[in-house]
C-alpha positions as CSV (number, residue, x, y, z in Angstrom):
1,M,61.3,-14.2,47.0
2,T,59.5,-17.0,48.1
3,S,57.1,-19.5,46.6
4,T,54.1,-20.2,48.4
5,G,51.2,-22.0,46.2
6,E,50.0,-20.1,44.2
7,T,51.6,-17.2,45.2
8,L,54.8,-15.3,45.2
9,R,56.1,-13.3,48.4
10,L,58.4,-10.7,45.9
11,T,58.8,-7.2,47.6
12,V,57.2,-4.4,45.5
13,A,60.0,-3.9,43.8
14,Q,60.7,-6.3,43.4
15,A,57.0,-7.2,41.6
16,I,57.4,-4.3,39.8
17,V,60.1,-5.4,37.9
18,R,58.7,-9.1,37.9
19,W,55.2,-8.0,36.5
20,L,58.1,-5.5,33.5
21,L,59.8,-8.9,32.5
22,A,56.5,-10.5,31.7
23,Q,54.7,-7.9,29.3
24,F,55.4,-8.1,25.1
25,I,53.6,-6.7,22.7
26,E,52.9,-7.7,18.6
27,I,55.1,-5.7,16.7
28,D,55.5,-7.4,12.6
29,G,54.5,-10.8,13.7
30,Q,56.7,-10.9,16.0
31,E,56.5,-10.6,20.0
32,V,58.9,-8.6,21.9
33,R,59.0,-6.9,25.4
34,I,57.3,-3.9,25.7
35,C,59.7,-2.3,28.1
36,G,63.2,-2.8,26.5
37,G,65.2,-1.8,29.2
38,G,65.6,1.4,31.4
39,F,67.8,4.5,32.8
40,G,69.0,4.7,35.7
41,I,71.0,7.5,38.2
42,F,70.4,5.5,42.2
43,G,70.2,7.6,45.0
44,H,69.0,6.6,48.7
45,G,65.4,6.4,47.8
46,N,65.9,4.2,44.9
47,V,68.8,1.8,45.0
48,P,68.4,-0.1,48.3
49,C,65.1,-1.9,47.0
50,L,64.3,-0.7,43.5
51,G,67.6,-1.2,42.3
52,E,67.9,-5.0,44.1
53,A,65.1,-6.1,41.8
54,L,66.8,-4.3,39.0
55,Y,70.8,-5.7,38.9
56,T,68.7,-9.6,39.1
57,V,67.4,-9.2,35.8
58,H,69.9,-7.0,34.4
59,R,70.5,-9.2,31.9
60,D,67.5,-9.4,30.7
61,M,66.2,-5.6,31.3
62,P,69.1,-3.5,30.6
63,L,70.1,-0.3,32.6
64,Y,71.2,2.1,31.0
65,R,73.3,4.7,33.9
66,G,72.7,8.7,33.0
67,Q,74.5,11.1,33.9
68,N,71.4,13.5,33.7
69,E,67.8,12.6,34.4
70,Q,66.2,15.3,32.7
71,S,68.5,14.2,29.3
72,M,67.9,10.3,30.4
73,G,64.1,10.9,30.1
74,F,64.7,13.1,27.0
75,A,66.4,9.0,25.7
76,A,63.6,7.7,26.9
77,A,61.1,9.7,24.8
78,A,63.5,9.0,21.9
79,Y,63.4,5.5,22.1
80,A,59.4,4.9,22.2
81,K,59.4,7.9,19.2
82,Y,61.7,5.0,17.1
83,H,60.0,2.5,18.1
84,L,56.5,4.8,17.2
85,R,55.1,4.4,20.6
86,R,54.6,0.3,21.3
87,R,57.6,0.0,23.4
88,F,58.6,1.9,25.7
89,M,61.5,2.2,28.6
90,F,61.2,4.0,32.1
91,C,63.1,5.9,34.3
92,T,63.9,5.6,37.6
93,A,65.2,8.9,39.7
94,S,66.2,9.1,43.5
95,A,63.2,10.8,46.1
96,G,64.5,14.4,46.2
97,P,67.0,16.6,42.6
98,G,66.7,13.2,41.1
99,T,63.5,13.1,40.4
100,A,62.7,16.8,40.4
101,N,64.6,17.1,37.0
102,L,62.6,14.2,34.9
103,L,59.9,16.4,35.5
104,T,61.3,19.0,32.1
105,A,61.2,14.8,30.2
106,A,57.7,14.2,31.6
107,A,56.3,17.5,30.1
108,L,58.5,16.4,26.6
109,A,56.6,13.1,26.4
110,H,53.4,14.5,27.3
111,A,53.5,17.0,24.6
112,N,54.9,14.6,22.1
113,R,51.4,11.7,23.8
114,L,55.0,9.6,24.2
115,P,55.0,6.7,27.1
116,M,57.4,6.4,29.1
117,L,57.2,4.9,32.5
118,M,59.1,6.6,35.9
119,L,59.8,4.8,38.3
120,C,60.4,7.3,41.5
121,G,61.0,7.2,45.2
122,D,58.3,9.2,47.7
123,T,59.0,10.1,50.9
124,F,58.5,7.4,53.6
125,L,54.9,6.4,54.0
126,T,55.0,5.6,57.9
127,R,56.5,9.5,58.2
128,L,58.6,7.7,61.4
129,P,61.9,9.3,59.9
130,D,59.9,12.8,58.2
131,P,61.2,15.3,57.9
132,V,63.6,12.8,56.0
133,L,66.9,14.0,53.1
134,Q,65.7,16.3,50.3
135,Q,62.0,16.1,51.7
136,L,59.5,19.5,50.9
137,E,58.0,19.7,53.7
138,H,54.3,21.1,53.1
139,F,52.7,22.1,56.7
140,G,49.4,21.8,56.6
141,N,49.4,18.8,53.9
142,P,51.7,16.3,54.7
143,T,51.0,13.9,52.0
144,L,52.6,16.6,49.0
145,S,55.4,15.5,47.7
146,V,58.0,16.7,45.0
147,N,56.3,13.8,42.9
148,D,52.2,15.3,43.2
149,A,54.7,17.9,41.0
150,F,54.3,15.5,37.7
151,K,50.4,15.5,38.3
152,A,50.7,17.9,35.5
153,V,52.6,16.5,32.8
154,S,51.4,13.3,33.1
155,R,48.5,10.7,32.0
156,Y,48.6,8.3,34.3
157,W,49.8,9.0,38.1
158,D,49.6,7.0,41.7
159,R,51.9,6.7,44.4
160,I,51.5,3.2,45.5
161,T,51.2,2.8,49.7
162,H,50.6,-0.7,50.2
163,P,51.9,-4.0,48.3
164,A,48.5,-4.8,46.5
165,Q,47.8,-1.6,44.6
166,I,49.9,-2.9,41.2
167,L,48.0,-5.3,40.7
168,Q,45.7,-2.6,39.8
169,S,47.8,0.6,38.7
170,L,50.9,-1.9,36.9
171,P,48.2,-2.4,34.2
172,A,46.0,0.7,34.2
173,A,49.4,2.9,33.2
174,L,50.4,0.4,30.9
175,A,46.9,0.6,29.7
176,T,47.9,4.0,29.3
177,M,51.0,4.0,27.8
178,L,49.5,1.6,24.9
179,D,47.1,3.7,23.9
180,P,46.0,6.0,21.0
181,A,43.7,8.4,21.7
182,D,45.4,9.0,25.6
183,C,49.0,8.1,25.5
184,G,51.8,9.9,27.4
185,P,54.0,9.1,30.4
186,A,53.2,7.5,33.3
187,F,54.5,8.0,36.9
188,L,54.7,6.1,39.7
189,G,55.7,7.0,43.8
190,L,57.3,5.3,45.5
191,P,58.2,5.4,48.5
192,Q,61.3,4.3,50.1
193,D,59.7,1.8,53.5
194,V,57.1,0.5,50.6
195,Q,59.3,-0.5,48.2
196,G,60.8,-3.2,49.8
197,W,57.6,-3.8,52.2
198,A,56.6,-7.7,50.9
199,W,54.4,-9.6,50.1
200,D,51.7,-12.7,48.9
201,Y,50.7,-11.7,45.1
202,P,49.0,-14.1,42.7
203,A,51.3,-16.2,40.7
204,A,48.9,-15.6,38.0
205,F,49.5,-11.2,38.0
206,F,53.3,-12.8,36.2
207,A,52.0,-14.8,33.7
208,R,53.8,-13.9,29.9
209,R,51.4,-11.9,27.9
210,V,51.0,-10.5,24.9
211,H,49.5,-7.2,23.9
212,R,48.0,-5.2,21.0
213,I,47.9,-2.1,19.3
214,R,43.9,-1.0,19.4
215,R,43.1,-0.2,16.5
216,Q,39.3,1.6,16.5
217,P,37.7,1.3,12.8
218,P,35.4,4.9,12.4
219,D,31.9,4.9,12.6
220,D,30.3,4.2,9.0
221,R,28.5,7.8,9.1
222,E,31.7,9.9,9.8
223,I,33.0,8.4,7.1
224,A,30.3,9.2,5.1
225,E,30.2,12.8,5.7
226,A,33.5,13.6,5.2
227,A,33.5,11.2,2.5
228,A,31.0,13.8,0.4
229,L,32.1,17.2,1.7
230,L,36.2,15.4,0.5
231,G,34.6,14.5,-2.5
232,S,32.8,17.7,-3.5
233,A,36.3,19.5,-3.1
234,K,37.5,21.4,-6.2
235,R,41.3,22.2,-4.1
236,P,41.4,19.6,-1.7
237,V,45.1,19.1,0.3
238,I,45.8,16.3,2.9
239,V,47.4,17.5,5.8
240,A,49.8,14.2,7.3
241,G,51.4,13.9,10.8
242,G,52.8,12.8,13.0
243,G,49.9,10.3,14.3
244,V,50.7,8.9,10.3
245,Q,53.2,7.2,11.5
246,Y,52.3,5.7,14.8
247,S,49.4,4.6,13.7
248,G,51.6,2.8,10.3
249,A,49.3,3.9,8.1
250,V,52.3,5.7,5.9
251,A,50.8,2.9,3.1
252,E,47.5,4.0,3.2
253,L,48.1,7.9,2.9
254,T,49.7,7.3,0.8
255,A,47.7,5.1,-1.3
256,L,44.4,7.8,-0.8
257,A,46.3,10.6,-1.9
258,E,47.8,8.7,-5.3
259,A,44.0,7.0,-5.9
260,R,42.2,10.8,-5.6
261,G,44.7,13.2,-7.1
262,I,45.2,14.9,-3.9
263,P,48.1,16.8,-2.5
264,V,50.0,16.1,0.8
265,V,51.2,18.2,3.3
266,E,53.2,18.1,6.2
267,T,53.4,18.4,9.6
268,I,56.9,18.5,11.8
269,A,55.7,15.7,13.3
270,G,54.9,14.2,10.3
271,R,58.2,14.6,8.3
272,A,59.0,11.5,6.3
273,N,55.4,10.4,6.2
274,L,56.3,10.5,2.1
275,L,59.2,10.9,0.3
276,A,61.4,13.9,-1.3
277,G,60.8,12.3,-5.1
278,H,56.8,11.8,-4.5
279,P,54.7,13.6,-7.0
280,L,52.1,14.7,-4.6
281,N,54.7,15.7,-1.8
282,T,54.1,19.3,-1.9
283,G,56.4,20.3,1.3
284,P,56.4,21.1,5.0
285,I,53.7,23.3,6.4
286,G,53.6,26.3,8.5
287,V,55.2,28.7,10.0
288,T,57.9,26.6,10.2
289,G,57.8,25.3,6.7
290,S,58.1,25.4,2.5
291,D,56.1,28.3,0.5
292,S,54.9,25.2,-1.9
293,A,52.9,23.9,0.8
294,N,51.6,27.2,2.4
295,A,50.4,28.4,-1.3
296,I,48.3,25.4,-1.4
297,A,46.9,25.1,2.0
298,G,45.9,28.8,1.5
299,A,44.5,27.6,-1.5
300,A,42.7,25.4,-0.4
301,D,38.6,24.2,-0.8
302,V,38.7,21.6,1.5
303,V,41.6,20.0,4.2
304,L,41.9,16.7,5.5
305,A,44.1,17.1,8.7
306,V,45.1,12.8,9.6
307,G,46.8,12.1,12.8
308,T,48.1,16.0,13.4
309,R,46.5,18.4,16.3
310,L,46.9,21.5,14.3
311,Q,49.9,22.9,16.3
312,D,50.2,26.5,15.6
313,F,54.0,26.5,14.0
314,T,51.3,23.2,11.9
315,T,48.7,26.3,11.4
316,G,50.2,29.8,10.9
317,S,48.5,30.4,14.3
318,W,45.2,29.5,11.8
319,T,46.2,32.0,9.1
320,V,47.2,29.2,6.8
321,F,44.1,27.9,6.0
322,A,41.7,30.0,3.9
323,P,39.4,31.3,6.4
324,E,35.8,30.0,4.3
325,A,38.2,26.2,3.8
326,R,36.1,23.4,5.6
327,L,38.3,20.4,7.6
328,I,38.5,17.7,8.1
329,G,39.8,15.6,11.2
330,L,40.7,11.9,11.2
331,N,42.4,11.1,14.2
332,V,41.8,8.6,17.0
333,G,41.8,11.1,19.8
334,R,38.6,12.7,19.8
335,H,39.6,16.2,20.8
336,D,41.9,16.4,18.5
337,A,39.0,15.1,15.9
338,A,36.8,17.9,16.8
339,K,39.4,21.1,16.6
340,H,38.2,24.5,14.6
341,L,34.7,22.6,13.7
342,S,36.4,20.3,12.0
343,L,34.2,17.7,10.4
344,P,35.4,14.5,12.3
345,V,36.2,10.8,11.4
346,V,37.4,9.5,15.2
347,G,39.2,6.8,14.4
348,D,42.8,4.9,13.9
349,A,44.6,6.4,10.5
350,K,45.3,3.1,9.3
351,L,41.7,1.6,8.9
352,A,39.6,5.0,8.4
353,L,41.9,6.4,5.5
354,P,40.8,3.3,3.0
355,A,37.6,3.4,4.5
356,L,38.1,7.3,3.3
357,G,38.9,6.2,-0.4
358,T,36.2,3.3,-0.7
359,A,33.2,5.9,-0.1
360,M,34.8,8.4,-1.9
361,A,35.0,5.6,-4.8
362,G,34.8,7.9,-9.1
363,Y,35.8,10.8,-7.1
364,R,39.5,12.8,-8.4
365,A,40.7,16.1,-7.1
366,P,41.3,18.7,-11.0
367,A,44.4,17.6,-13.1
368,D,44.7,22.0,-12.8
369,W,45.1,21.9,-9.1
370,S,47.7,19.0,-9.4
371,A,49.2,20.2,-11.4
372,R,49.6,23.3,-9.6
373,A,50.7,21.9,-6.8
374,R,53.6,19.9,-8.1
375,A,54.5,23.5,-9.8
376,E,54.7,24.9,-6.4
377,R,56.4,22.3,-5.6
378,T,58.8,22.4,-7.8
379,A,60.2,25.7,-7.7
380,W,60.5,25.1,-3.8
381,D,62.9,22.7,-4.6
382,A,65.2,25.3,-6.5
383,Y,64.5,27.2,-3.5
384,V,66.4,25.3,-1.5
385,A,68.6,23.3,-4.0
386,A,70.8,27.2,-3.4
387,N,69.7,27.9,-0.5
388,V,71.7,24.4,1.1
389,A,74.5,25.3,-1.7
390,P,78.1,26.1,-0.6
391,G,79.3,29.0,-1.7
392,N,75.9,30.5,-1.9
393,R,77.0,32.7,1.9
394,S,78.7,32.8,5.1
395,N,78.5,29.2,6.8
396,S,74.3,28.8,7.5
397,Y,72.5,25.7,9.2
398,A,71.5,25.0,5.7
399,Q,74.2,24.8,4.1
400,A,75.5,21.7,6.8
401,I,72.5,20.3,6.4
402,G,72.0,19.6,2.3
403,V,75.9,18.0,3.2
404,V,74.3,15.2,5.2
405,N,71.8,15.1,3.0
406,A,73.6,14.2,0.3
407,L,76.1,11.8,2.0
408,C,74.0,9.7,4.9
409,H,71.8,6.7,4.3
410,P,68.3,7.1,3.3
411,R,67.5,4.9,6.5
412,D,70.0,7.4,8.8
413,R,68.0,9.2,11.5
414,I,67.9,12.6,12.1
415,V,67.2,13.9,15.4
416,T,66.5,17.9,16.4
417,A,65.1,19.9,18.6
418,A,64.5,23.7,19.4
419,G,66.2,26.4,18.2
420,G,66.8,27.7,14.6
421,L,67.7,23.6,13.4
422,P,64.0,22.6,13.7
423,A,63.3,25.2,11.3
424,E,66.1,24.9,8.9
425,I,65.7,20.8,8.6
426,T,61.8,21.1,8.3
427,A,62.4,23.7,4.6
428,N,65.7,22.2,4.1
429,W,65.7,18.1,4.5
430,R,65.1,16.1,1.6
431,T,63.7,13.0,2.8
432,L,65.4,10.2,2.2
433,G,63.4,7.0,3.7
434,I,60.3,6.8,5.4
435,G,59.8,8.0,9.0
436,T,64.0,8.7,8.9
437,V,63.1,12.4,10.3
438,D,62.6,13.5,15.0
439,V,62.3,16.4,14.8
440,E,61.5,17.6,18.1
441,F,59.3,20.4,18.3
442,G,55.9,19.2,20.2
443,F,57.8,20.7,23.5
444,S,60.9,22.5,21.3
445,C,63.0,21.6,24.7
446,M,67.0,22.0,23.7
447,G,69.0,19.6,25.4
448,Y,67.3,16.7,23.8
449,E,69.2,16.8,20.3
450,I,72.1,14.4,21.8
451,A,69.9,12.6,24.9
452,G,67.3,11.7,22.3
453,G,70.0,10.4,19.8
454,W,72.1,8.3,22.6
455,G,68.1,7.1,23.7
456,A,67.0,6.7,19.1
457,R,70.4,4.8,18.8
458,I,69.8,2.0,21.2
459,A,66.1,1.7,19.2
460,Q,68.2,1.9,16.1
461,A,70.5,-0.7,17.1
462,E,67.7,-3.3,18.2
463,V,66.3,-2.7,14.4
464,E,69.1,-1.4,11.7
465,P,72.2,-2.0,13.7
466,D,74.5,-0.8,10.6
467,R,72.7,2.3,10.5
468,D,73.9,5.8,12.4
469,T,72.0,8.2,14.1
470,I,73.1,11.8,13.2
471,V,72.5,14.9,15.6
472,F,72.0,18.2,14.1
473,V,72.7,20.6,17.2
474,G,72.9,24.3,18.3
475,D,75.9,25.1,20.2
476,G,73.4,26.8,23.2
477,S,71.6,23.5,23.3
478,Y,74.8,21.5,23.5
479,L,76.5,23.8,26.4
480,L,73.1,23.0,27.7
481,M,73.1,19.1,27.7
482,N,75.9,17.6,26.3
483,S,76.8,14.2,28.7
484,D,75.3,11.7,26.9
485,I,78.1,11.5,24.2
486,Y,79.9,10.0,27.1
487,S,77.0,8.6,27.9
488,S,76.6,7.7,23.8
489,V,80.5,5.9,24.1
490,L,80.3,4.3,27.5
491,T,77.6,2.1,25.6
492,D,79.2,1.8,22.5
493,R,76.5,3.4,20.3
494,K,77.9,5.7,18.0
495,L,76.2,8.8,17.5
496,I,77.7,11.3,14.8
497,V,76.9,15.0,16.1
498,L,77.3,18.0,13.7
499,V,77.5,20.9,16.5
500,L,76.7,23.9,14.3
501,D,77.8,27.6,16.8
502,N,76.7,30.8,15.8
503,G,77.7,32.1,19.0
504,G,74.8,32.0,21.6
505,F,70.6,31.8,20.7
506,A,71.1,33.3,17.4
507,V,67.3,31.8,17.2
508,I,66.0,33.3,19.7
509,N,67.6,37.2,18.7
510,K,66.7,36.4,14.9
511,L,63.6,37.1,16.7
512,Q,64.4,39.9,19.5
513,N,65.6,42.0,16.0
514,N,62.6,40.8,14.1
515,T,60.2,42.7,16.8
516,G,61.8,45.7,16.5
517,Q,64.6,45.0,19.3
518,P,68.6,45.2,19.1
519,S,69.8,42.4,20.4
520,F,70.2,41.7,23.9
521,N,70.9,38.7,26.2
522,N,71.1,35.8,23.3
523,L,74.3,36.5,21.4
524,I,77.5,35.8,23.7
525,A,78.4,39.5,21.6
526,D,75.4,41.2,23.5
527,C,75.3,40.4,26.9
528,P,75.9,43.5,29.2
529,T,77.2,40.6,31.9
530,V,79.9,38.5,29.9
531,A,83.7,40.5,30.8
532,T,85.2,39.0,28.3
533,P,83.6,37.0,25.1
534,F,85.3,33.8,24.2
535,A,84.2,31.0,21.9
536,V,83.9,27.0,23.1
537,D,86.3,24.4,22.4
538,F,83.5,22.1,21.9
539,Q,86.1,20.3,19.7
540,S,87.9,19.5,23.0
541,H,85.1,19.3,25.5
542,A,83.6,15.6,23.0
543,R,87.4,15.2,23.1
544,A,87.2,14.9,27.1
545,M,84.3,13.0,27.0
546,G,85.9,10.2,24.7
547,A,84.7,11.0,21.5
548,N,85.7,11.8,18.1
549,A,86.0,15.4,17.1
550,E,87.0,17.8,14.8
551,T,86.2,21.1,14.1
552,V,86.0,22.3,10.1
553,A,86.1,25.2,8.6
554,N,83.2,24.7,6.2
555,P,80.6,22.8,4.3
556,A,83.4,21.6,1.5
557,E,85.5,20.2,5.4
558,L,82.4,19.0,6.7
559,A,81.7,16.2,3.9
560,R,85.1,15.2,5.1
561,A,84.2,14.6,8.6
562,F,81.5,13.3,7.8
563,R,82.6,11.2,5.7
564,R,85.1,9.8,8.4
565,A,82.5,9.4,10.3
566,K,80.2,7.4,9.2
567,T,83.1,5.2,8.7
568,A,84.3,5.2,12.2
569,T,83.5,2.5,15.5
570,K,82.8,5.2,17.9
571,T,80.4,8.4,18.3
572,S,82.3,11.4,16.1
573,V,81.3,15.5,17.1
574,I,81.7,18.0,14.3
575,V,82.2,21.5,14.9
576,M,81.5,23.9,12.5
577,Q,80.4,28.0,12.7
578,V,77.5,29.2,11.4
579,D,76.5,33.3,10.8
580,P,74.5,34.1,13.7
581,Y,72.4,37.0,11.3
582,E,73.1,36.0,7.5
583,G,72.8,32.4,6.9
584,W,68.5,31.6,7.8
585,T,66.1,29.9,6.0
586,T,64.7,33.5,4.9
587,Q,61.5,31.7,2.4
588,G,58.5,29.6,3.2
589,H,57.4,31.2,6.9
590,A,54.1,31.4,7.2
591,W,52.5,34.0,10.0
592,W,53.2,33.0,13.6
593,E,51.5,34.9,15.9
594,I,53.8,36.2,19.2
595,G,52.6,39.2,22.4
596,T,54.7,42.1,21.3
597,P,54.9,45.4,23.3
598,E,51.6,47.6,22.4
599,T,53.2,50.5,23.6
600,S,57.3,51.1,23.7
601,L,59.3,54.3,23.5
602,T,61.2,52.5,20.6
603,P,59.4,53.5,17.7
604,S,60.9,50.0,15.8
605,V,59.0,48.7,18.1
606,R,56.3,50.2,17.6
607,D,55.9,49.4,13.9
608,K,56.8,45.8,14.6
609,H,53.4,46.2,17.1
610,A,51.7,47.3,14.2
611,E,53.2,44.9,11.3
612,V,52.3,41.3,14.0
613,E,49.0,42.8,14.5
614,A,48.2,43.2,11.0
615,G,48.8,39.6,9.9
616,R,45.6,38.5,12.5
617,G,43.5,39.4,9.4
618,R,43.9,36.4,8.0
619,Q,43.6,34.2,11.1
620,R,40.8,32.1,11.1
621,P,38.3,32.5,14.4
622,G,39.4,30.6,17.2
623,L,37.1,28.0,17.5
C-alpha cells in the first residue's frame, strides 16, 4: 500500500477490506462496525490476495476458519438474524467447489431475507492461463463460471473486472444488505488476477461512515383505509411476522394490540414477538401452529398481517383464513404488502403501527371476541402442558422441548431448522424472552442447526456473553452437517446441542405414511439398500470433536444432563433417542397443499389423495 496526495494505492482485495473496516452503523445510540468479521476457507482463488489483505486487519476484523463453506454461510445468516439484520458477516471461498458450496447458504439467506456478503474467487480475467484448476468451461460463453449460479440466489451480484468498479459496487452491495425491503445476500466475484491489481483509490472512499437503517413512513391514505377497515371489524386478528422484530416494532405491536384488544397470532419467523403469558398471545398459526391461533384466524373477519410474507405454512396454503375475510398487509416490502388482494400499507412497522393505532382512536374489539381468543389459548396451553410432560408416552421431541423450556434462562437463544423440530418447537415452546427463538423455516434447510448455532453464539457473545445458545437437531441433520461442533470448541463459543435421534428422516416418513404409502427409504430400518442397520454413536463422535457429550435414556436424565451443560464452560452435546412414530404433536395442524398421486395401484394412496383434495374446498383463490 502506498499513499500519494489524496489517493491510496491499494490492491482490489486491500481496498475491499479497508472499505469494510470504515463502515459503521448506529444501534441503540452506539456506533459499531457493520461487518462483524468473516468466515473463510482459503484456496488458490482467494488466499494470495484476499488472504494477504485480511491478515493485516485480523485483530480488527476477525476471520473465523470454517470447516465447510455451506456451514460458513449458515453461520453468517444466523449471525445476521441475531443482530436483526443490522450487522452481517462476509464469507470468502476459493474459485471452484468452495464457492459452489456456498450456493445453498446463499439461497437460505435469500429466502429468509438476511444480509450476507460473499467474496469469492473467480477465473482469471485475462484468460491467459485458461482453463485453470477447477474452472468450468462453457465452450460457447467463456464469461460463464460457477459464480454465475449465484445470480438466482443473490439480491446483489457483480463480477469485478476493473479495480475502479468497487467504488460503485461496494456501496451498492451494502445498500442492498441494509435495505429493509430488498435485504438479502450480496455476491462479489473476484477474478484471481484482479484481486491483486493495484489502483490509486480516492482517500475519501475509505473515510469512516456511519449508516442508519431507512425507516419508510406509511402513506396517510393507506393508513386511513386500513384504519377504517380494521375499525369496522367484529373479529379482528393480528398476524405478527418476523418483520416485526427486524423493524424493532415489538413494543409498537404490543401497544396496538393492547389498546384495541386485538388477539395476536405468530408466524414461525415471528415466534417470540410476544411472551407466552401475554393475554393477547393466541399462539402460533398455520400448518405447524396451534388449535387456538388457527381457530381465531379462521373465524376472523379482518386480518392485519404485519411483517410477514405469508408463506404456505402460515396460511395453511390459504385455508387458515375464511374466504370472505379481508386482509391488510402492513409491510415495508410492497410485494408482500399486496399479496392476496390485501389492502396494502407499505411502510416500516415501527412507524406504521402507531399511526394505525392513532387513526383507530375509539375502537376496541368486542370483549367476547377477546375472551374467545383467551379461552382458545388456555385450552391450547393445557394441551401443550400434557404434551411435553415426561411419562405421557415414549420419548418425544415435545418432552425434550419441555425439559429445556423449564430449565433455560429467559434470554437463552433457541436454534433449529428443517425436519420435525420446527413444527414441534413452534407448537410447544413457551416464549420466555422476546426475540429468543430462531426456527429457520424460510428455506427449511437441513444442516443449519449446528452451524447456525455457532453463528448465533458468535453474535450473542458480543451482546449477552453470559447466556447460552441451545441447538435442537435431529440425527438426520446432524449427519448432514456437524463439523461446527468442532468450530465452536476451537473458537471457545460454547453451544448446548441436543441430538434427538429417531433413526432417520422420521418426519418425512410420517408424511409418506400420511399420504397412504408404506415406509420407504426414510428411516434407516426401512432402506432396502441398507445391509446392516446400526445406531450411530453420536456421543463418541461429538467427543472426538472436543465437546462434552453424554447419552441419556429419558427426559429425567435429560434434565440432569442439561443442568450440567449449563454450568460447563465448553460445548456440550446431549443425545436422546425419540420415538419416530408415536412421539409427534398431533394437534394444531392446518391443511397443507402437497402433491399426491391422482392414480395409483395402492388403495390407501388413492384414499389419501381424495382426502387431501377434499381440503381444497377451504382454499382462498390464489389472487
